[in-house]
Backbone as CSV, one residue per row, in Angstrom:
resi,resn,N_x,N_y,N_z,CA_x,CA_y,CA_z,C_x,C_y,C_z
1,MET,-1.332,-8.715,15.473,-0.822,-7.716,14.527,-1.222,-8.105,13.108
2,HIS,-1.729,-7.145,12.352,-2.160,-7.383,10.980,-0.980,-7.242,10.014
3,ILE,-0.817,-8.213,9.143,0.229,-8.174,8.122,-0.377,-7.724,6.795
4,ILE,0.269,-6.724,6.189,-0.187,-6.172,4.917,0.899,-6.382,3.864
5,ALA,0.512,-6.845,2.684,1.456,-7.001,1.576,1.638,-5.647,0.891
6,HIS,2.798,-5.044,1.113,3.110,-3.702,0.597,3.241,-3.724,-0.931
7,ARG,2.484,-2.869,-1.585,2.461,-2.812,-3.061,2.190,-4.181,-3.678
8,GLY,1.453,-4.996,-2.959,1.082,-6.298,-3.491,2.236,-7.261,-3.626
9,PHE,2.872,-7.651,-2.520,3.962,-8.646,-2.552,5.137,-8.125,-3.376
10,ASN,5.496,-6.902,-3.113,6.540,-6.193,-3.850,7.899,-6.889,-3.796
11,GLY,8.145,-7.680,-2.760,9.451,-8.308,-2.618,9.686,-9.499,-3.534
12,ARG,8.597,-10.085,-4.056,8.730,-11.298,-4.878,8.274,-11.098,-6.329
13,TYR,7.381,-10.132,-6.545,6.740,-9.982,-7.851,6.743,-8.515,-8.274
14,PRO,6.492,-8.222,-9.557,6.439,-6.823,-10.000,5.406,-6.038,-9.194
15,GLU,5.827,-4.892,-8.683,4.977,-4.172,-7.733,3.638,-3.755,-8.338
16,MET,2.605,-3.964,-7.545,1.229,-3.596,-7.878,0.752,-4.186,-9.201
17,SER,1.311,-5.325,-9.567,0.867,-6.029,-10.774,-0.263,-6.993,-10.410
18,PRO,-1.074,-7.385,-11.385,-2.087,-8.403,-11.100,-1.482,-9.656,-10.468
19,LEU,-0.325,-10.083,-10.974,0.334,-11.273,-10.427,0.697,-11.081,-8.963
20,ALA,1.230,-9.925,-8.614,1.618,-9.666,-7.225,0.413,-9.763,-6.301
21,TYR,-0.693,-9.138,-6.696,-1.876,-9.182,-5.842,-2.494,-10.575,-5.806
22,GLU,-2.505,-11.265,-6.932,-3.029,-12.634,-6.936,-2.290,-13.498,-5.923
23,GLN,-0.971,-13.393,-5.914,-0.175,-14.202,-5.002,-0.355,-13.763,-3.550
24,ALA,-0.386,-12.458,-3.320,-0.556,-11.960,-1.949,-1.897,-12.379,-1.368
25,LEU,-2.923,-12.364,-2.194,-4.270,-12.654,-1.699,-4.475,-14.130,-1.383
26,THR,-3.519,-14.976,-1.764,-3.610,-16.390,-1.374,-3.049,-16.634,0.021
27,LEU,-2.325,-15.665,0.564,-1.695,-15.839,1.872,-2.691,-15.566,2.999
28,PRO,-2.506,-16.200,4.159,-3.389,-15.954,5.305,-3.002,-14.674,6.051
29,ILE,-3.091,-13.543,5.347,-2.735,-12.242,5.915,-3.962,-11.347,5.946
30,HIS,-3.792,-10.187,6.563,-4.903,-9.248,6.732,-5.317,-8.613,5.413
31,GLY,-4.350,-8.238,4.568,-4.719,-7.575,3.329,-3.530,-7.094,2.534
32,VAL,-3.805,-6.176,1.612,-2.790,-5.666,0.686,-2.858,-4.146,0.648
33,GLU,-1.775,-3.555,0.125,-1.664,-2.091,0.045,-1.414,-1.680,-1.395
34,CYS,-1.905,-0.498,-1.761,-1.621,0.050,-3.087,-1.460,1.562,-2.980
35,ASP,-0.833,2.142,-4.000,-0.769,3.593,-4.158,-1.659,3.962,-5.330
36,VAL,-2.300,5.122,-5.268,-3.164,5.512,-6.383,-2.836,6.917,-6.870
37,ARG,-2.995,7.076,-8.173,-2.866,8.357,-8.851,-4.015,8.507,-9.839
38,LEU,-4.176,9.722,-10.359,-5.257,10.015,-11.295,-4.685,10.210,-12.695
39,THR,-5.318,9.585,-13.675,-4.890,9.721,-15.063,-5.524,10.954,-15.707
40,ARG,-5.107,11.235,-16.931,-5.638,12.390,-17.650,-7.145,12.281,-17.857
41,ASP,-7.646,11.058,-18.029,-9.080,10.873,-18.243,-9.824,10.548,-16.952
42,GLY,-9.212,10.852,-15.809,-9.922,10.763,-14.539,-10.036,9.381,-13.943
43,GLN,-9.227,8.432,-14.422,-9.257,7.087,-13.855,-8.301,6.998,-12.666
44,VAL,-8.724,6.285,-11.633,-7.860,6.037,-10.480,-7.082,4.755,-10.760
45,VAL,-5.759,4.878,-10.832,-4.925,3.723,-11.176,-3.919,3.445,-10.066
46,CYS,-3.464,2.204,-10.029,-2.572,1.750,-8.960,-1.120,1.834,-9.422
47,THR,-0.442,2.873,-9.009,0.970,3.039,-9.331,1.580,4.026,-8.350
48,HIS,2.862,3.889,-8.084,3.510,4.687,-7.047,4.109,5.984,-7.570
49,ASP,4.840,5.908,-8.665,5.636,7.047,-9.114,4.843,7.991,-10.012
50,ARG,5.395,9.173,-10.178,4.808,10.177,-11.075,4.880,9.726,-12.532
51,THR,5.916,8.986,-12.886,6.071,8.469,-14.244,6.151,6.946,-14.207
52,MET,6.149,6.352,-15.404,6.214,4.894,-15.512,7.635,4.397,-15.744
53,GLN,8.616,5.281,-15.598,9.995,4.944,-15.940,10.531,3.766,-15.123
54,ARG,10.354,3.803,-13.819,10.989,2.797,-12.957,10.415,1.402,-13.183
55,VAL,9.107,1.293,-13.371,8.505,-0.036,-13.481,8.364,-0.517,-14.920
56,ALA,8.224,0.417,-15.864,7.975,0.028,-17.252,9.068,0.473,-18.214
57,GLY,10.064,1.220,-17.706,11.104,1.719,-18.588,10.594,2.728,-19.588
58,ASP,9.522,3.425,-19.236,8.878,4.381,-20.140,8.666,5.694,-19.394
59,PRO,9.018,6.841,-19.994,8.939,8.114,-19.274,7.552,8.732,-19.187
60,THR,6.529,8.039,-19.643,5.178,8.592,-19.629,4.798,9.071,-18.232
61,VAL,4.246,10.288,-18.163,3.759,10.852,-16.909,2.328,10.371,-16.700
62,VAL,2.053,9.790,-15.550,0.752,9.177,-15.290,-0.383,10.171,-15.493
63,SER,-0.241,11.371,-14.968,-1.325,12.356,-15.025,-1.542,12.927,-16.418
64,GLN,-0.608,12.668,-17.342,-0.723,13.200,-18.699,-1.127,12.137,-19.714
65,ALA,-1.447,10.947,-19.239,-1.837,9.845,-20.124,-3.197,9.305,-19.703
66,THR,-3.875,8.660,-20.632,-5.130,8.005,-20.296,-4.840,6.633,-19.696
67,ALA,-5.834,6.098,-19.021,-5.664,4.757,-18.455,-5.393,3.743,-19.564
68,GLY,-6.057,3.913,-20.708,-5.837,3.005,-21.829,-4.409,3.039,-22.330
69,GLN,-3.839,4.233,-22.399,-2.442,4.350,-22.829,-1.501,3.691,-21.830
70,LEU,-1.752,3.896,-20.542,-0.895,3.312,-19.515,-0.999,1.792,-19.498
71,LYS,-2.175,1.274,-19.804,-2.370,-0.172,-19.782,-1.614,-0.891,-20.901
72,LYS,-1.167,-0.158,-21.882,-0.384,-0.768,-22.956,1.062,-1.047,-22.528
73,LEU,1.473,-0.442,-21.421,2.845,-0.615,-20.948,2.978,-1.897,-20.136
74,ASN,4.154,-2.478,-20.149,4.448,-3.676,-19.362,5.088,-3.253,-18.045
75,ILE,4.345,-3.360,-16.952,4.880,-2.906,-15.668,5.798,-3.943,-15.018
76,ALA,6.062,-5.027,-15.738,7.092,-5.984,-15.304,8.365,-5.820,-16.127
77,GLN,8.410,-4.791,-16.946,9.516,-4.609,-17.889,10.875,-4.564,-17.196
78,THR,10.948,-3.869,-16.083,12.237,-3.686,-15.411,12.415,-4.607,-14.207
79,PHE,11.444,-5.482,-13.973,11.501,-6.337,-12.786,12.471,-7.494,-12.984
80,ALA,13.228,-7.776,-11.949,14.075,-8.970,-11.912,14.042,-9.517,-10.493
81,PRO,13.815,-10.813,-10.309,13.817,-11.383,-8.957,15.132,-11.088,-8.248
82,ASN,15.026,-10.794,-6.979,16.201,-10.450,-6.186,16.851,-11.718,-5.632
83,PRO,18.043,-12.067,-6.094,18.679,-13.299,-5.603,19.061,-13.226,-4.133
84,GLU,19.053,-12.016,-3.561,19.390,-11.858,-2.150,18.148,-11.696,-1.274
85,ALA,16.977,-11.917,-1.849,15.743,-11.807,-1.072,15.730,-12.857,0.034
86,PRO,15.145,-12.526,1.179,15.101,-13.499,2.275,14.263,-14.716,1.900
87,THR,14.622,-15.843,2.456,13.866,-17.069,2.206,12.750,-17.205,3.234
88,SER,11.809,-18.083,2.923,10.719,-18.373,3.853,10.250,-19.793,3.592
89,SER,9.339,-20.265,4.413,8.838,-21.623,4.218,8.089,-21.754,2.897
90,ARG,7.477,-20.671,2.444,6.751,-20.696,1.171,7.663,-20.441,-0.027
91,TYR,8.775,-19.756,0.203,9.739,-19.448,-0.863,11.131,-19.860,-0.370
92,PRO,11.402,-21.159,-0.340,12.653,-21.644,0.270,13.918,-21.186,-0.448
93,THR,13.803,-20.818,-1.728,14.981,-20.293,-2.429,15.028,-18.770,-2.401
94,GLY,13.959,-18.152,-1.917,13.870,-16.699,-1.937,13.398,-16.145,-3.259
95,LEU,13.163,-17.013,-4.237,12.754,-16.585,-5.572,11.351,-17.096,-5.882
96,PRO,10.589,-16.356,-6.698,9.268,-16.848,-7.098,9.407,-18.051,-8.016
97,PRO,8.363,-18.851,-8.153,8.437,-20.016,-9.040,8.775,-19.605,-10.468
98,ALA,9.484,-20.470,-11.168,9.815,-20.198,-12.566,8.552,-20.252,-13.416
99,GLY,8.613,-19.598,-14.569,7.495,-19.657,-15.504,6.396,-18.654,-15.242
100,GLN,6.664,-17.634,-14.415,5.659,-16.609,-14.164,5.503,-15.728,-15.407
101,PRO,4.294,-15.157,-15.621,4.072,-14.296,-16.784,5.065,-13.137,-16.819
102,LEU,5.628,-12.881,-18.002,6.631,-11.833,-18.145,6.019,-10.482,-18.485
103,VAL,4.730,-10.469,-18.793,4.048,-9.223,-19.130,2.934,-8.990,-18.120
104,GLN,2.951,-7.812,-17.499,1.930,-7.432,-16.528,1.470,-6.014,-16.855
105,HIS,0.179,-5.777,-16.648,-0.377,-4.476,-16.999,-0.935,-3.763,-15.771
106,LEU,-0.923,-2.463,-15.845,-1.403,-1.598,-14.767,-2.835,-1.951,-14.376
107,LEU,-3.096,-1.927,-13.084,-4.452,-2.124,-12.579,-5.127,-0.786,-12.322
108,THR,-6.406,-0.709,-12.646,-7.206,0.402,-12.136,-7.642,0.039,-10.721
109,LEU,-8.031,1.044,-9.958,-8.524,0.754,-8.610,-9.753,-0.137,-8.680
110,ASP,-10.623,0.083,-9.661,-11.805,-0.764,-9.804,-11.410,-2.233,-9.926
111,GLU,-10.401,-2.506,-10.720,-9.963,-3.892,-10.917,-9.386,-4.479,-9.640
112,LEU,-8.627,-3.687,-8.910,-8.060,-4.196,-7.659,-9.151,-4.416,-6.620
113,LEU,-10.115,-3.529,-6.559,-11.232,-3.728,-5.628,-11.952,-5.041,-5.930
114,ASP,-12.152,-5.328,-7.205,-12.799,-6.594,-7.568,-11.970,-7.785,-7.091
115,MET,-10.657,-7.699,-7.216,-9.791,-8.794,-6.777,-9.871,-8.983,-5.266
116,VAL,-9.768,-7.877,-4.533,-9.760,-7.959,-3.069,-11.098,-8.461,-2.549
117,PHE,-12.185,-7.947,-3.109,-13.499,-8.313,-2.583,-14.039,-9.609,-3.180
118,ALA,-13.250,-10.244,-4.044,-13.552,-11.624,-4.427,-13.162,-12.580,-3.305
119,THR,-12.352,-12.107,-2.359,-12.029,-12.879,-1.159,-13.075,-12.583,-0.089
120,ASP,-13.091,-13.402,0.932,-14.090,-13.225,1.985,-13.689,-12.209,3.040
121,ASP,-12.377,-11.954,3.176,-11.976,-11.200,4.358,-10.806,-10.251,4.174
122,LYS,-10.205,-10.188,3.001,-9.009,-9.360,2.841,-9.354,-7.867,2.862
123,HIS,-8.425,-7.087,3.431,-8.574,-5.634,3.509,-7.683,-4.969,2.468
124,LEU,-8.044,-3.723,2.097,-7.245,-2.951,1.152,-6.882,-1.610,1.774
125,TYR,-5.586,-1.318,1.792,-5.062,-0.038,2.275,-4.640,0.772,1.050
126,ILE,-5.264,1.928,0.852,-5.084,2.744,-0.349,-4.342,4.018,0.022
127,GLU,-3.152,4.207,-0.546,-2.406,5.441,-0.291,-2.610,6.421,-1.436
128,THR,-3.128,7.600,-1.128,-3.265,8.642,-2.144,-1.953,9.414,-2.217
129,LYS,-1.422,9.545,-3.442,-0.099,10.133,-3.646,-0.197,11.641,-3.876
130,HIS,0.507,12.371,-3.043,0.558,13.836,-3.131,1.990,14.292,-2.887
131,PRO,2.385,15.482,-3.393,1.561,16.392,-4.197,1.375,15.856,-5.611
132,SER,0.262,16.232,-6.218,-0.007,15.848,-7.600,-0.856,16.930,-8.240
133,ARG,-0.850,16.964,-9.557,-1.632,17.977,-10.256,-3.125,17.754,-10.063
134,ALA,-3.516,16.541,-9.672,-4.934,16.247,-9.463,-5.487,16.946,-8.231
135,GLY,-4.626,17.196,-7.232,-5.096,17.842,-6.014,-6.245,17.080,-5.384
136,ARG,-7.274,17.817,-4.983,-8.410,17.219,-4.284,-9.193,16.248,-5.162
137,MET,-9.035,16.350,-6.492,-9.778,15.447,-7.370,-9.420,13.987,-7.121
138,LEU,-8.218,13.722,-6.637,-7.835,12.333,-6.384,-8.726,11.721,-5.314
139,GLU,-8.875,12.406,-4.192,-9.752,11.880,-3.133,-11.210,11.857,-3.590
140,GLU,-11.620,12.863,-4.350,-13.001,12.888,-4.837,-13.288,11.701,-5.749
141,GLN,-12.368,11.409,-6.669,-12.569,10.268,-7.562,-12.455,8.945,-6.811
142,LEU,-11.569,8.890,-5.825,-11.471,7.688,-4.999,-12.801,7.406,-4.313
143,VAL,-13.382,8.432,-3.731,-14.659,8.256,-3.038,-15.756,7.847,-4.019
144,LEU,-15.742,8.404,-5.227,-16.724,8.005,-6.238,-16.590,6.526,-6.576
145,ARG,-15.356,6.032,-6.681,-15.169,4.609,-6.984,-15.634,3.738,-5.822
146,LEU,-15.352,4.173,-4.611,-15.817,3.410,-3.449,-17.340,3.417,-3.375
147,ARG,-17.943,4.547,-3.694,-19.409,4.611,-3.696,-19.978,3.674,-4.763
148,TYR,-19.354,3.666,-5.930,-19.820,2.785,-7.010,-19.812,1.326,-6.560
149,HIS,-18.801,0.946,-5.807,-18.684,-0.436,-5.330,-19.421,-0.659,-4.007
150,ASN,-20.140,0.348,-3.546,-20.900,0.262,-2.288,-19.989,-0.051,-1.104
151,LEU,-18.862,0.683,-1.040,-17.860,0.401,-0.011,-17.594,1.584,0.916
152,LEU,-18.415,2.597,0.872,-18.139,3.782,1.691,-18.286,3.515,3.184
153,GLN,-18.907,2.410,3.544,-19.041,2.064,4.958,-18.261,0.798,5.297
154,SER,-17.446,0.349,4.369,-16.762,-0.929,4.566,-15.615,-0.810,5.563
155,ARG,-15.560,-1.765,6.475,-14.449,-1.835,7.430,-13.211,-2.454,6.787
156,ARG,-13.335,-2.909,5.553,-12.203,-3.531,4.856,-11.448,-2.550,3.966
157,ILE,-11.870,-1.299,3.949,-11.193,-0.253,3.179,-10.549,0.731,4.147
158,HIS,-9.294,1.086,3.876,-8.547,2.042,4.695,-7.804,2.968,3.739
159,VAL,-7.735,4.248,4.065,-7.029,5.212,3.215,-5.892,5.817,4.014
160,ILE,-4.709,5.864,3.410,-3.519,6.379,4.080,-2.866,7.435,3.199
161,SER,-2.159,8.372,3.819,-1.499,9.414,3.030,-0.480,10.150,3.881
162,PHE,0.524,10.718,3.207,1.480,11.615,3.852,0.935,13.041,3.926
163,SER,-0.237,13.273,3.374,-0.809,14.617,3.291,-1.892,14.827,4.342
164,HIS,-1.683,15.820,5.218,-2.733,16.182,6.173,-3.989,16.622,5.434
165,VAL,-3.813,17.382,4.359,-4.958,17.887,3.598,-5.769,16.723,3.029
166,ALA,-5.091,15.728,2.490,-5.789,14.566,1.946,-6.573,13.831,3.029
167,MET,-6.000,13.729,4.215,-6.694,13.070,5.314,-7.945,13.845,5.725
168,ARG,-7.844,15.170,5.730,-9.021,15.973,6.070,-10.100,15.835,5.000
169,ARG,-9.683,15.755,3.745,-10.660,15.559,2.668,-11.401,14.241,2.858
170,MET,-10.652,13.172,3.147,-11.294,11.872,3.315,-12.245,11.884,4.498
171,ARG,-11.876,12.566,5.545,-12.756,12.649,6.714,-14.067,13.337,6.348
172,ALA,-13.977,14.371,5.493,-15.177,15.097,5.079,-16.003,14.301,4.068
173,LEU,-15.323,13.629,3.139,-16.017,12.945,2.051,-16.515,11.557,2.426
174,ALA,-15.802,10.883,3.301,-16.141,9.496,3.646,-15.797,9.245,5.110
175,PRO,-16.571,9.805,6.030,-16.208,9.753,7.455,-16.166,8.350,8.052
176,LYS,-16.772,7.375,7.409,-16.775,6.011,7.947,-15.509,5.228,7.588
177,ILE,-14.741,5.737,6.627,-13.536,5.032,6.191,-12.391,5.312,7.163
178,GLU,-11.717,4.261,7.602,-10.575,4.441,8.502,-9.409,5.070,7.746
179,THR,-8.756,6.044,8.375,-7.624,6.736,7.759,-6.398,6.650,8.661
180,PHE,-5.227,6.634,8.012,-3.949,6.671,8.725,-3.105,7.781,8.125
181,TYR,-2.685,8.719,8.959,-1.738,9.737,8.498,-0.333,9.176,8.622
182,LEU,0.412,9.175,7.515,1.780,8.661,7.496,2.740,9.785,7.846
183,ARG,3.392,9.656,8.971,4.270,10.725,9.453,5.681,10.540,8.885
184,ARG,6.153,11.550,8.166,7.513,11.497,7.618,8.530,11.660,8.745
185,ASP,9.693,11.058,8.566,10.712,11.105,9.612,11.130,12.533,9.946
186,TRP,11.195,13.416,8.925,11.667,14.778,9.173,10.633,15.651,9.872
187,GLU,9.402,15.159,9.999,8.355,16.008,10.571,8.620,16.351,12.034
188,ALA,9.421,15.537,12.698,9.738,15.825,14.103,10.395,17.189,14.260
189,ARG,11.096,17.650,13.213,11.787,18.941,13.306,10.820,20.116,13.223
190,VAL,9.750,19.958,12.464,8.808,21.070,12.287,7.564,20.911,13.158
191,ASN,7.374,19.718,13.698,6.213,19.453,14.543,6.690,18.656,15.762
192,PRO,7.536,19.274,16.605,8.193,18.527,17.689,7.227,17.923,18.700
193,LYS,6.038,18.501,18.850,5.069,17.956,19.802,4.185,16.886,19.164
194,ASP,4.441,16.613,17.876,3.693,15.580,17.156,2.191,15.799,17.225
195,VAL,1.787,17.030,16.991,0.362,17.336,16.917,-0.185,16.720,15.635
196,ARG,-1.254,15.964,15.730,-1.841,15.330,14.556,-2.828,16.309,13.923
197,LEU,-2.381,16.985,12.881,-3.141,18.081,12.299,-4.330,17.617,11.478
198,SER,-4.358,16.380,11.081,-5.393,15.931,10.150,-6.512,15.141,10.810
199,ALA,-6.436,14.908,12.096,-7.474,14.170,12.823,-7.752,12.808,12.188
200,SER,-6.706,12.152,11.711,-6.870,10.809,11.156,-7.187,9.840,12.289
201,LYS,-7.714,8.687,11.929,-8.092,7.710,12.945,-6.911,6.870,13.417
202,GLY,-5.815,6.898,12.659,-4.620,6.165,13.043,-3.381,6.884,12.562
203,LEU,-2.237,6.453,13.060,-0.964,7.084,12.722,-0.056,6.066,12.049
204,GLY,0.653,6.508,11.008,1.619,5.653,10.334,3.035,6.096,10.625
205,LEU,3.902,5.150,10.955,5.303,5.441,11.262,6.215,4.567,10.414
206,SER,7.344,5.121,9.999,8.371,4.298,9.372,9.032,3.437,10.445
207,VAL,9.765,2.432,10.005,10.506,1.601,10.957,11.453,2.467,11.783
208,ALA,12.177,3.366,11.110,13.143,4.215,11.814,12.452,5.106,12.830
209,ARG,11.316,5.697,12.459,10.618,6.591,13.391,10.047,5.809,14.567
210,GLY,9.585,4.603,14.308,9.087,3.785,15.400,10.162,3.480,16.422
211,HIS,11.364,3.148,15.948,12.474,2.858,16.853,12.901,4.097,17.631
212,SER,12.916,5.257,16.962,13.402,6.468,17.629,12.348,7.121,18.509
213,SER,11.070,6.886,18.210,9.990,7.544,18.963,8.904,6.543,19.325
214,PRO,9.225,5.515,20.102,8.232,4.479,20.392,7.025,4.988,21.162
215,TRP,7.142,6.160,21.803,6.013,6.710,22.545,4.874,7.141,21.612
216,LEU,5.158,7.244,20.300,4.106,7.602,19.349,3.178,6.430,19.048
217,ILE,3.596,5.223,19.391,2.796,4.038,19.079,1.563,4.001,19.973
218,THR,0.402,3.872,19.330,-0.864,3.765,20.049,-1.490,2.409,19.721
219,ASP,-2.759,2.267,20.074,-3.437,1.010,19.762,-3.921,0.968,18.316
220,ASN,-3.571,1.982,17.515,-3.960,1.994,16.103,-2.833,2.615,15.278
221,THR,-1.722,1.890,15.176,-0.530,2.403,14.491,-0.148,1.494,13.330
222,TYR,0.102,2.128,12.190,0.518,1.457,10.948,2.017,1.674,10.780
223,MET,2.761,0.625,10.475,4.209,0.778,10.284,4.623,0.236,8.916
224,TRP,5.484,1.019,8.242,6.017,0.613,6.938,7.528,0.791,6.945
225,THR,8.283,0.296,6.017,8.068,-0.962,5.337,8.971,-1.945,6.073
226,VAL,8.362,-2.910,6.746,9.054,-3.753,7.721,9.520,-5.031,7.026
227,ASN,10.777,-5.057,6.620,11.291,-6.182,5.839,12.290,-7.066,6.581
228,GLU,12.880,-6.556,7.651,13.857,-7.341,8.404,13.160,-8.141,9.512
229,PRO,13.458,-9.426,9.649,12.812,-10.226,10.693,12.917,-9.616,12.088
230,ALA,14.064,-9.036,12.431,14.211,-8.432,13.762,13.239,-7.277,13.948
231,ASP,12.998,-6.500,12.896,12.050,-5.393,12.981,10.615,-5.900,13.070
232,MET,10.341,-7.025,12.435,9.005,-7.616,12.532,8.704,-8.018,13.974
233,VAL,9.676,-8.646,14.611,9.507,-9.029,16.016,9.354,-7.787,16.885
234,TRP,10.172,-6.765,16.623,10.096,-5.515,17.383,8.713,-4.896,17.238
235,ALA,8.191,-4.872,16.014,6.876,-4.277,15.770,5.791,-5.008,16.557
236,LYS,5.840,-6.322,16.540,4.840,-7.085,17.285,4.973,-6.845,18.781
237,ASP,6.208,-6.859,19.280,6.433,-6.680,20.714,6.027,-5.291,21.196
238,HIS,6.063,-4.297,20.308,5.733,-2.925,20.693,4.302,-2.529,20.344
239,GLY,3.491,-3.494,19.967,2.071,-3.233,19.807,1.657,-2.567,18.514
240,ILE,2.472,-2.695,17.460,2.071,-2.158,16.160,0.815,-2.896,15.695
241,SER,-0.171,-2.152,15.214,-1.440,-2.754,14.806,-1.374,-3.349,13.409
242,VAL,-0.778,-2.573,12.486,-0.749,-2.952,11.074,0.685,-2.827,10.578
243,MET,1.218,-3.895,10.002,2.604,-3.902,9.539,2.640,-4.150,8.039
244,ALA,3.130,-3.162,7.285,3.270,-3.307,5.835,4.663,-3.829,5.518
245,THR,4.726,-4.871,4.698,6.007,-5.496,4.374,6.023,-5.956,2.925
246,ASP,7.205,-5.905,2.315,7.381,-6.447,0.970,7.421,-7.969,0.984
247,PHE,7.590,-8.541,2.181,7.746,-9.993,2.318,6.732,-10.537,3.331
248,PRO,5.444,-10.548,2.984,4.444,-11.059,3.929,4.650,-12.527,4.266
249,ASP,5.260,-13.274,3.356,5.542,-14.685,3.626,6.553,-14.832,4.754
250,VAL,7.572,-13.973,4.759,8.558,-13.981,5.839,7.892,-13.577,7.149
251,ALA,7.047,-12.555,7.087,6.356,-12.095,8.299,5.506,-13.203,8.903
252,LEU,4.859,-13.997,8.058,4.057,-15.107,8.572,4.927,-16.111,9.317
253,ASP,6.117,-16.370,8.802,7.032,-17.288,9.486,7.534,-16.706,10.802
254,VAL,7.797,-15.396,10.806,8.456,-14.768,11.956,7.488,-14.451,13.082
255,VAL,6.340,-13.880,12.747,5.423,-13.424,13.804,4.091,-14.159,13.799
256,GLY,3.944,-15.147,12.931,2.737,-15.951,12.970,1.611,-15.374,12.148
257,SER,0.386,-15.681,12.546,-0.799,-15.312,11.785,-0.825,-13.829,11.474
258,GLY,-1.201,-13.508,10.240,-1.302,-12.109,9.837,-2.634,-11.493,10.134
259,LYS,-3.503,-12.217,10.858,-4.850,-11.711,11.126,-5.118,-11.587,12.614
260,LEU,-4.080,-11.521,13.428,-4.270,-11.431,14.877,-5.038,-10.177,15.239
């Protein structure tokens, strides 16, 4: 089972910060995950929310600002280590080492790609965030960045989304890139037969959906966000292929190598 650091070691460090990815990429795991959005000047940046309020304490809307403007914000502004975070052999107190940088800046996808591909083997799972005002331009710009880095045929790049439309776009624009459609828990009510409308190469399930509908698990299933040790064991025992977790260090202790 492949272990993925969700939002770049989100459980220990400011999410999707350079520090988070630096630390995650030192672990013997399969890779890291990010969310991407499009800025006003067409840059693909790594951030989850529509605004910067939650991570930077600033109400700026990502799609209405330039990448340069967003980079001036401190995305560690609201971060505080969780004293109740689970412990592991690498983090015996559950807290990151003292003295970590207090200021972190937004990454562009280009910068994160450089970090990931500076390693010999780490994979990157890229979630395109929808709905957004960018619409299809998000996937188009993503593909342009992958082409620039000569990664359109790379087995180390994977694109995931909750949007069937986004998955179909990726299939048309970059057919060699592996895709995972992330199935929302409520979709069972409107799609009871679980027809995969986007023809993605893999399926993504939440922990709750995996437990309630284990028959959906195939030999290419992505599960998020698996933070409890019991769920990590369950995921491995039920054949989950890729497990996204905020605590990849805990997952390494619980289920072993992240590159199985």
